[in-house]
MINU-100597 format. One record per residue (C-alpha): residue number from 0; x, y, z; chain. Coordinates in steps of 0.2 Angstrom, whole numbers, plus 5000, padded with zeros to 4 digits. Example, Ala and Ser with C-alpha at 12.3 -4.5 7.8 and 13.67 -1.06 7.14 Angstrom:
BEGIN
   pos      u      v      w   unit
     0   5062   4978   5039      A
     1   5068   4995   5036      A
***
This chain:
BEGIN
   pos      u      v      w   unit
     0   5092   5120   5007      A
     1   5079   5133   5001      A
     2   5067   5119   4995      A
     3   5070   5111   5012      A
     4   5064   5126   5021      A
     5   5048   5126   5010      A
     6   5044   5109   5015      A
     7   5047   5111   5033      A
     8   5038   5127   5035      A
     9   5023   5120   5026      A
    10   5023   5105   5037      A
    11   5021   5117   5051      A
    12   5007   5126   5042      A
    13   4997   5110   5041      A
    14   4998   5108   5059      A
    15   4992   5126   5062      A
    16   4978   5126   5049      A
    17   4970   5110   5054      A
    18   4962   5119   5069      A
    19   4950   5134   5070      A
    20   4959   5150   5071      A
    21   4960   5159   5088      A
    22   4955   5177   5088      A
    23   4970   5189   5090      A
    24   4963   5196   5106      A
    25   4967   5179   5114      A
    26   4966   5183   5132      A
    27   4949   5191   5130      A
    28   4943   5176   5120      A
    29   4948   5163   5133      A
    30   4942   5173   5147      A
    31   4925   5175   5139      A
    32   4924   5156   5136      A
    33   4929   5152   5154      A
    34   4916   5164   5160      A
    35   4903   5156   5150      A
    36   4907   5139   5157      A
    37   4907   5145   5175      A
    38   4892   5158   5174      A
    39   4873   5156   5173      A
    40   4871   5151   5155      A
    41   4862   5138   5146      A
    42   4869   5120   5144      A
    43   4871   5122   5125      A
    44   4881   5138   5127      A
    45   4892   5130   5141      A
    46   4894   5115   5130      A
    47   4900   5125   5115      A
    48   4912   5136   5125      A
    49   4919   5119   5133      A
    50   4922   5112   5115      A
    51   4931   5128   5110      A
    52   4942   5128   5125      A
    53   4946   5110   5122      A
    54   4951   5114   5105      A
    55   4962   5129   5111      A
    56   4971   5118   5124      A
    57   4973   5102   5113      A
    58   4991   5105   5109      A
    59   4997   5115   5124      A
    60   4988   5105   5139      A
    61   4981   5089   5134      A
    62   4974   5085   5151      A
    63   4964   5101   5152      A
    64   4958   5099   5134      A
    65   4952   5082   5137      A
    66   4943   5088   5153      A
    67   4934   5102   5143      A
    68   4929   5090   5129      A
    69   4921   5078   5142      A
    70   4912   5092   5151      A
    71   4905   5098   5134      A
    72   4899   5081   5130      A
    73   4889   5079   5146      A
    74   4882   5097   5144      A
    75   4876   5093   5126      A
    76   4867   5077   5129      A
    77   4850   5085   5128      A
    78   4853   5095   5112      A
    79   4855   5085   5096      A
    80   4865   5099   5086      A
    81   4877   5102   5100      A
    82   4880   5083   5102      A
    83   4883   5082   5084      A
    84   4897   5096   5086      A
    85   4905   5085   5099      A
    86   4912   5073   5086      A
    87   4921   5086   5077      A
    88   4930   5092   5092      A
    89   4933   5074   5097      A
    90   4942   5072   5080      A
    91   4952   5088   5084      A
    92   4958   5081   5101      A
    93   4964   5065   5093      A
    94   4971   5072   5076      A
    95   4989   5073   5083      A
    96   4987   5058   5094      A
    97   4978   5045   5084      A
    98   4974   5049   5066      A
    99   4963   5033   5064      A
   100   4952   5038   5079      A
   101   4951   5056   5073      A
   102   4946   5050   5055      A
   103   4931   5040   5063      A
   104   4926   5055   5073      A
   105   4926   5067   5058      A
   106   4915   5055   5048      A
   107   4903   5054   5063      A
   108   4903   5073   5064      A
   109   4899   5074   5045      A
   110   4885   5061   5047      A
   111   4876   5069   5061      A
   112   4879   5087   5056      A
   113   4872   5084   5039      A
   114   4854   5083   5047      A
   115   4855   5102   5051      A
   116   4853   5115   5038      A
   117   4862   5131   5044      A
   118   4878   5140   5041      A
   119   4887   5134   5057      A
   120   4882   5116   5053      A
   121   4889   5118   5035      A
   122   4905   5126   5041      A
   123   4908   5113   5054      A
   124   4905   5099   5040      A
   125   4917   5108   5029      A
   126   4930   5109   5043      A
   127   4927   5090   5047      A
   128   4930   5086   5028      A
   129   4945   5096   5027      A
   130   4952   5089   5044      A
   131   4948   5071   5038      A
   132   4958   5074   5022      A
   133   4973   5080   5033      A
   134   4971   5064   5044      A
   135   4973   5054   5028      A
   136   4987   5064   5020      A
   137   5001   5052   5025      A
   138   4992   5037   5018      A
   139   4984   5045   5002      A
   140   4995   5061   4998      A
   141   4989   5078   4993      A
   142   4979   5075   4978      A
   143   4964   5067   4988      A
   144   4965   5082   5000      A
   145   4964   5095   4986      A
   146   4949   5085   4979      A
   147   4941   5085   4996      A
   148   4943   5104   4997      A
   149   4936   5108   4980      A
   150   4922   5095   4980      A
   151   4917   5094   4998      A
   152   4923   5108   5010      A
   153   4922   5124   4999      A
   154   4905   5120   4990      A
   155   4897   5118   5008      A
   156   4902   5137   5012      A
   157   4902   5145   4995      A
   158   4883   5148   4995      A
   159   4886   5160   5010      A
   160   4896   5171   4998      A
   161   4906   5184   5009      A
   162   4907   5174   5025      A
   163   4923   5174   5034      A
   164   4922   5155   5034      A
   165   4924   5155   5015      A
   166   4939   5166   5016      A
   167   4946   5154   5029      A
   168   4944   5139   5017      A
   169   4951   5148   5002      A
   170   4967   5152   5012      A
   171   4968   5134   5018      A
   172   4968   5128   5000      A
   173   4981   5141   4996      A
   174   4992   5133   5009      A
   175   4991   5116   5001      A
   176   4995   5123   4984      A
   177   5010   5132   4990      A
   178   5016   5116   4998      A
   179   5016   5108   4981      A
   180   5025   5123   4973      A
   181   5009   5129   4964      A
   182   5013   5147   4969      A
   183   5002   5156   4956      A
   184   4987   5146   4960      A
   185   4990   5148   4978      A
   186   4991   5167   4975      A
   187   4975   5167   4967      A
   188   4966   5158   4981      A
   189   4974   5170   4994      A
   190   4968   5185   4984      A
   191   4950   5177   4984      A
   192   4952   5176   5003      A
   193   4958   5194   5004      A
   194   4944   5201   4994      A
   195   4932   5194   5007      A
   196   4941   5197   5023      A
   197   4949   5214   5020      A
   198   4931   5221   5016      A
   199   4920   5212   5028      A
   200   4932   5207   5042      A
   201   4947   5219   5043      A
   202   4953   5215   5060      A
   203   4950   5196   5060      A
   204   4963   5182   5064      A
   205   4958   5175   5047      A
   206   4964   5190   5038      A
   207   4980   5190   5049      A
   208   4985   5172   5044      A
   209   4980   5176   5026      A
   210   4993   5190   5026      A
   211   5006   5178   5033      A
   212   5002   5164   5020      A
   213   5003   5177   5006      A
   214   5020   5183   5013      A
   215   5026   5165   5014      A
   216   5021   5161   4996      A
   217   5031   5176   4990      A
   218   5046   5171   5000      A
   219   5046   5154   4992      A
   220   5046   5163   4975      A
   221   5061   5174   4981      A
   222   5050   5190   4980      A
   223   5055   5199   4996      A
   224   5046   5215   4991      A
   225   5029   5208   4989      A
   226   5032   5197   5005      A
   227   5036   5212   5015      A
   228   5021   5221   5010      A
   229   5009   5208   5016      A
   230   5020   5205   5032      A
   231   5019   5223   5036      A
   232   5000   5222   5035      A
   233   5000   5207   5047      A
   234   5011   5216   5059      A
   235   4999   5231   5060      A
   236   4985   5218   5065      A
   237   4995   5209   5079      A
   238   5005   5223   5086      A
   239   4990   5228   5097      A
   240   4990   5211   5105      A
   241   5008   5208   5112      A
   242   5002   5194   5123      A
   243   4994   5184   5108      A
   244   5002   5167   5103      A
   245   5000   5172   5085      A
   246   5015   5183   5087      A
   247   5026   5168   5086      A
   248   5019   5164   5068      A
   249   5022   5183   5063      A
   250   5040   5181   5069      A
   251   5042   5165   5059      A
   252   5036   5173   5043      A
   253   5048   5188   5047      A
   254   5062   5175   5048      A
   255   5058   5168   5031      A
   256   5058   5186   5024      A
   257   5076   5189   5031      A
   258   5082   5172   5024      A
   259   5074   5176   5007      A
   260   5084   5192   5007      A
   261   5100   5183   5014      A
   262   5100   5194   5029      A
   263   5106   5180   5040      A
   264   5113   5190   5055      A
   265   5097   5201   5056      A
   266   5087   5185   5056      A
   267   5095   5178   5072      A
   268   5087   5190   5085      A
   269   5070   5188   5076      A
   270   5071   5170   5079      A
   271   5075   5172   5097      A
   272   5060   5183   5099      A
   273   5049   5169   5091      A
   274   5057   5156   5102      A
   275   5052   5166   5117      A
   276   5033   5166   5112      A
   277   5034   5147   5108      A
   278   5041   5143   5125      A
   279   5027   5154   5133      A
   280   5013   5145   5124      A
   281   5020   5128   5123      A
   282   5021   5128   5104      A
   283   5034   5114   5103      A
   284   5033   5111   5084      A
   285   5035   5129   5079      A
   286   5049   5131   5092      A
   287   5059   5117   5083      A
   288   5055   5126   5066      A
   289   5064   5141   5073      A
   290   5078   5131   5079      A
   291   5080   5123   5062      A
   292   5081   5140   5054      A
   293   5094   5145   5067      A
   294   5104   5130   5062      A
   295   5103   5134   5044      A
   296   5109   5152   5047      A
   297   5123   5147   5058      A
   298   5129   5135   5045      A
   299   5129   5148   5032      A
   300   5139   5160   5044      A
   301   5151   5145   5046      A
   302   5148   5144   5065      A
   303   5148   5125   5063      A
   304   5149   5120   5082      A
   305   5134   5131   5086      A
   306   5125   5124   5071      A
   307   5129   5106   5075      A
   308   5123   5109   5093      A
   309   5107   5117   5087      A
   310   5103   5103   5075      A
   311   5106   5089   5087      A
   312   5094   5098   5099      A
   313   5081   5098   5085      A
   314   5084   5079   5082      A
   315   5083   5075   5100      A
   316   5067   5084   5103      A
   317   5059   5074   5089      A
   318   5044   5085   5084      A
   319   5051   5087   5067      A
   320   5061   5071   5066      A
   321   5045   5061   5067      A
   322   5044   5064   5048      A
   323   5056   5052   5040      A
   324   5061   5065   5026      A
   325   5065   5078   5039      A
   326   5075   5065   5049      A
   327   5085   5060   5033      A
   328   5089   5078   5030      A
   329   5095   5081   5048      A
   330   5107   5065   5046      A
   331   5114   5072   5030      A
   332   5117   5090   5037      A
   333   5125   5082   5053      A
   334   5137   5072   5042      A
   335   5142   5088   5032      A
   336   5144   5098   5048      A
   337   5155   5085   5056      A
   338   5165   5084   5040      A
   339   5168   5103   5041      A
   340   5173   5101   5059      A
   341   5186   5088   5055      A
   342   5177   5074   5064      A
   343   5177   5061   5050      A
   344   5172   5047   5061      A
   345   5156   5055   5067      A
   346   5153   5062   5049      A
   347   5154   5044   5043      A
   348   5142   5038   5056      A
   349   5129   5051   5051      A
   350   5132   5047   5033      A
   351   5128   5029   5036      A
   352   5112   5033   5045      A
   353   5107   5045   5031      A
   354   5111   5032   5017      A
   355   5101   5018   5026      A
   356   5086   5029   5028      A
   357   5088   5036   5011      A
   358   5088   5019   5003      A
   359   5072   5013   5012      A
   360   5063   5029   5006      A
   361   5070   5031   4988      A
   362   5072   5013   4981      A
   363   5058   5016   4968      A
   364   5065   5033   4964      A
   365   5082   5026   4961      A
   366   5075   5012   4949      A
   367   5066   5026   4939      A
   368   5081   5036   4938      A
   369   5092   5022   4932      A
   370   5079   5018   4918      A
   371   5079   5036   4913      A
   372   5098   5036   4912      A
   373   5098   5020   4902      A
   374   5085   5026   4890      A
   375   5095   5043   4888      A
   376   5111   5033   4885      A
   377   5103   5022   4872      A
   378   5096   5037   4863      A
   379   5113   5046   4863      A
   380   5121   5030   4856      A
   381   5109   5028   4842      A
   382   5111   5046   4837      A
   383   5130   5044   4837      A
   384   5129   5030   4825      A
   385   5117   5039   4814      A
   386   5128   5054   4813      A
   387   5143   5043   4809      A
   388   5134   5034   4795      A
   389   5128   5050   4788      A
   390   5146   5057   4787      A
   391   5152   5041   4778      A
   392   5137   5042   4766      A
   393   5144   5059   4759      A
   394   5160   5050   4755      A
   395   5155   5033   4748      A
   396   5137   5031   4745      A
   397   5138   5013   4740      A
   398   5150   5008   4754      A
   399   5139   5017   4767      A
   400   5123   5009   4760      A
   401   5131   4992   4762      A
   402   5137   4996   4780      A
   403   5120   5003   4784      A
   404   5111   4987   4778      A
   405   5124   4977   4788      A
   406   5122   4988   4804      A
   407   5103   4988   4803      A
   408   5103   4969   4801      A
   409   5114   4967   4816      A
   410   5104   4980   4826      A
   411   5088   4971   4822      A
   412   5096   4954   4827      A
   413   5103   4962   4843      A
   414   5086   4970   4847      A
   415   5077   4954   4845      A
   416   5089   4945   4855      A
   417   5088   4959   4869      A
   418   5069   4959   4868      A
   419   5069   4940   4870      A
   420   5081   4941   4885      A
   421   5071   4955   4893      A
   422   5055   4945   4890      A
   423   5063   4929   4898      A
   424   5069   4939   4912      A
   425   5052   4947   4915      A
   426   5044   4929   4915      A
   427   5057   4923   4927      A
   428   5055   4937   4939      A
   429   5036   4936   4938      A
   430   5036   4917   4941      A
   431   5048   4919   4955      A
   432   5037   4932   4964      A
   433   5022   4921   4961      A
   434   5031   4906   4969      A
   435   5037   4917   4983      A
   436   5019   4924   4986      A
   437   5012   4906   4986      A
   438   5025   4900   4998      A
   439   5021   4915   5010      A
   440   5003   4912   5008      A
   441   5005   4893   5013      A
   442   5016   4898   5028      A
   443   5003   4911   5033      A
   444   4989   4899   5032      A
   445   4999   4886   5042      A
   446   5003   4899   5055      A
   447   4984   4904   5056      A
   448   4979   4886   5057      A
   449   4991   4882   5071      A
   450   4986   4898   5080      A
   451   4967   4894   5078      A
   452   4970   4876   5084      A
   453   4979   4883   5099      A
   454   4966   4896   5103      A
   455   4952   4884   5100      A
   456   4960   4871   5111      A
   457   4964   4884   5125      A
   458   4945   4890   5125      A
   459   4939   4872   5125      A
   460   4950   4868   5140      A
   461   4945   4884   5149      A
   462   4926   4879   5146      A
   463   4930   4861   5153      A
   464   4939   4868   5168      A
   465   4926   4881   5171      A
   466   4912   4868   5170      A
   467   4921   4856   5181      A
   468   4924   4869   5194      A
   469   4907   4876   5194      A
   470   4896   4861   5192      A
   471   4908   4848   5201      A
   472   4919   4855   5214      A
   473   4908   4870   5216      A
   474   4893   4860   5219      A
   475   4901   4848   5231      A
   476   4908   4863   5242      A
   477   4891   4871   5241      A
   478   4883   4855   5248      A
   479   4896   4853   5262      A
   480   4893   4871   5267      A
   481   4874   4868   5267      A
   482   4876   4852   5277      A
   483   4887   4861   5290      A
   484   4875   4875   5291      A
   485   4860   4863   5294      A
   486   4870   4853   5307      A
   487   4877   4868   5317      A
   488   4859   4876   5319      A
   489   4854   4861   5330      A
   490   4870   4856   5338      A
   491   4880   4872   5341      A
   492   4878   4889   5350      A
   493   4883   4904   5339      A
   494   4890   4913   5354      A
   495   4901   4898   5361      A
   496   4906   4891   5345      A
   497   4912   4906   5335      A
   498   4928   4898   5328      A
   499   4917   4885   5319      A
   500   4906   4899   5312      A
   501   4922   4908   5306      A
   502   4928   4893   5297      A
   503   4910   4891   5289      A
   504   4912   4909   5283      A
   505   4929   4905   5275      A
   506   4921   4890   5267      A
   507   4908   4902   5260      A
   508   4921   4914   5253      A
   509   4930   4899   5245      A
   510   4915   4894   5236      A
   511   4912   4912   5230      A
   512   4930   4913   5224      A
   513   4929   4897   5215      A
   514   4914   4902   5205      A
   515   4923   4919   5201      A
   516   4937   4909   5194      A
   517   4925   4898   5184      A
   518   4916   4914   5177      A
   519   4933   4922   5172      A
   520   4938   4906   5162      A
   521   4921   4907   5152      A
   522   4912   4923   5155      A
   523   4893   4920   5156      A
   524   4889   4938   5152      A
   525   4897   4936   5135      A
   526   4887   4920   5131      A
   527   4870   4928   5137      A
   528   4871   4946   5133      A
   529   4885   4949   5120      A
   530   4902   4957   5119      A
   531   4898   4975   5124      A
   532   4890   4969   5141      A
   533   4904   4957   5144      A
   534   4917   4970   5142      A
   535   4907   4982   5153      A
   536   4907   4969   5166      A
   537   4925   4966   5164      A
   538   4929   4985   5167      A
   539   4918   4985   5182      A
   540   4927   4970   5189      A
   541   4944   4979   5187      A
   542   4938   4996   5194      A
   543   4946   5001   5211      A
   544   4945   5015   5223      A
   545   4960   5023   5216      A
   546   4957   5017   5198      A
   547   4944   5024   5186      A
   548   4940   5015   5169      A
   549   4931   5024   5156      A
   550   4924   5012   5143      A
   551   4916   5019   5127      A
   552   4907   5007   5114      A
   553   4903   5013   5097      A
   554   4892   5003   5084      A
   555   4897   4986   5091      A
   556   4886   4973   5081      A
   557   4878   4961   5093      A
   558   4877   4948   5079      A
   559   4896   4945   5078      A
   560   4900   4926   5078      A
   561   4903   4920   5095      A
   562   4922   4914   5092      A
   563   4925   4932   5086      A
   564   4917   4940   5101      A
   565   4927   4928   5112      A
   566   4944   4932   5104      A
   567   4940   4951   5106      A
   568   4935   4948   5124      A
   569   4951   4939   5127      A
   570   4961   4953   5119      A
   571   4953   4967   5130      A
   572   4955   4956   5145      A
   573   4973   4954   5142      A
   574   4975   4973   5139      A
   575   4966   4978   5155      A
   576   4975   4965   5165      A
   577   4992   4972   5160      A
   578   4987   4990   5163      A
   579   4980   4985   5181      A
   580   4995   4974   5186      A
   581   5009   4983   5178      A
   582   5005   5001   5174      A
   583   5000   5008   5192      A
   584   4988   5019   5183      A
   585   4975   5030   5191      A
   586   4965   5032   5174      A
   587   4961   5020   5160      A
   588   4952   5025   5144      A
   589   4945   5010   5134      A
   590   4936   5012   5117      A
   591   4929   4998   5106      A
   592   4921   5003   5089      A
   593   4916   4994   5074      A
   594   4916   5001   5056      A
   595   4910   4988   5043      A
   596   4923   4974   5043      A
   597   4935   4983   5055      A
   598   4935   4982   5074      A
   599   4945   4995   5083      A
   600   4952   4994   5101      A
   601   4961   5008   5109      A
   602   4967   5008   5127      A
   603   4976   5023   5135      A
   604   4982   5024   5153      A
   605   4992   5037   5163      A
   606   5004   5024   5171      A
   607   5022   5022   5172      A
   608   5024   5014   5154      A
   609   5035   5000   5149      A
   610   5048   4995   5136      A
   611   5038   4987   5122      A
   612   5054   4977   5116      A
   613   5056   4968   5133      A
   614   5058   4949   5132      A
   615   5057   4934   5144      A
   616   5046   4942   5156      A
   617   5028   4940   5162      A
   618   5023   4956   5153      A
   619   5031   4949   5137      A
   620   5021   4933   5138      A
   621   5005   4944   5139      A
   622   5011   4954   5123      A
   623   5015   4938   5114      A
   624   4997   4931   5118      A
   625   4990   4948   5112      A
   626   5000   4947   5095      A
   627   4994   4929   5092      A
   628   4976   4934   5094      A
   629   4978   4949   5084      A
   630   4987   4940   5070      A
   631   4973   4927   5071      A
   632   4961   4940   5066      A
   633   4973   4947   5053      A
   634   4974   4963   5063      A
   635   4987   4976   5067      A
   636   4994   4982   5084      A
   637   5003   4999   5088      A
   638   5010   5002   5105      A
   639   5016   5019   5111      A
   640   5023   5019   5129      A
   641   5034   5031   5139      A
   642   5034   5037   5157      A
   643   5018   5047   5154      A
   644   5008   5032   5150      A
   645   5004   5019   5137      A
   646   4993   5019   5122      A
   647   4989   5003   5112      A
   648   4979   5004   5096      A
   649   4973   4988   5088      A
   650   4963   4986   5071      A
   651   4955   4969   5068      A
   652   4947   4961   5053      A
   653   4931   4953   5060      A
   654   4930   4943   5044      A
   655   4948   4938   5045      A
   656   4946   4921   5053      A
***
């Protein structure tokens, strides 16, 4: 359980340290920034203040955070350096919402900020590199993140020697090392940070969090005395600011200290104080960390019913349960709790969930452990045989020699036979995998060929119908309208024959509607001006009085093959149509970006959401069409929808045809 607490608490630390630290005098800091945005200040100053406010509110009030981010972008338009800073804060806003979008923004920030040679630019580049590593952590692990810190982030700031930014980065690296149980190395980097911050910035938030990180590091080493020394220093800094949200982190570290010293009863009121702060400042993830520690203490105190209720609440809230390893631990603990309470049926249910998730996470680890056990067994068996033969040799040298020769001969034969069997088995498995892969490749090619044929046929039919409507029926109706207009001008009186002119107006509207249908079947703007203009026209078409559509295009190549552009256009058309028809949204954000061979589409709305698993409905047909087109371009689609709105992320391979 102690190791589990280490993992969970550091999981929290990563979410904390991926943002710039807020000063301990939090209210004065926020008031100052808001006064700048409202006062008579220059646009660059207002833009920077807006970015900092966006970063402050990004986890507690996403709407306000997005508002400040957009405001800062507008104010920064005429200043290249401030505009470059925007991409870093855009990455911060998206980090916990869409890591792929955040990673793109961080790389753009690094690219644009590298053109400026000053300390602020270098520090923001260092933060962008670090945050980029955090966004890729789930894919690549901690080794690349440590490499980024040592080779990218810290070298950018080390040249400024005793800057608080360097102290900040040292303690971030210490957090990563602590997470990976490198406690002594973490202590070294914490001490480096303290050498700078205690002398140069004795009242800073950076120093406060370095004290907390040092205390946590000693708690994980079961060194409560050293942990308490640093915790007391942190308490002196924060006691002056009882309204600061940083108090929640202080109480969390204090909770760890009590747990380290096994003062479980004393830890409970500390946890309640921390929970009060997390509720006040909407620190949901930190609140769940407190509740998890509360569960652990209640379990140790054998207050099983309270422990069970607390852990079920943590699991239901989902902030911690998003991580599969955390969820697996919760399942196991709930099984043990129900067993203690005598509810074997529910205990078995949680154990089954635990086993299923554990199997999916640890299949490879199980194989490695089996191989280790097998090797250990074989080694022990050989040692036993050797010991037996040596004992017999002391009694009968001649007899033992004969037996040794016989045993070695048989062992060699068995070893050769076993080696041959293993070799044949490996060849069999390898051929089986190759054959299975070939079959899957053939199936995939057939499916793609079928999808291509369907989509090509669909587009040809759209083009034919559009041409027939526009050139055939449209031309005929237009001619009829012209003839009626010419005839009526010489035979009818506009005042007396109003009914005729009303019918003539309806005919004109019908011709316009027919041409609109034809353009929708085969968009002329796509053929004439390219994908970006066509999507922009599509957004303008769907805009309503009560519906705002924000379209952002990033690095779209105008030279994309026409069939690729057409497929992307159809995907965006389907996404917008679904959002407008079904979501009842008042705001839609659409972003299309290209990076090398990858094309990213993101659409977010604030509508009523939907069940992405629904079947046999019109919306389901639209989703199937989307999936077919995405699969055709060897892409991936991720859908997140609830009553707060819908977010769909699509990644396409533009050379995947």
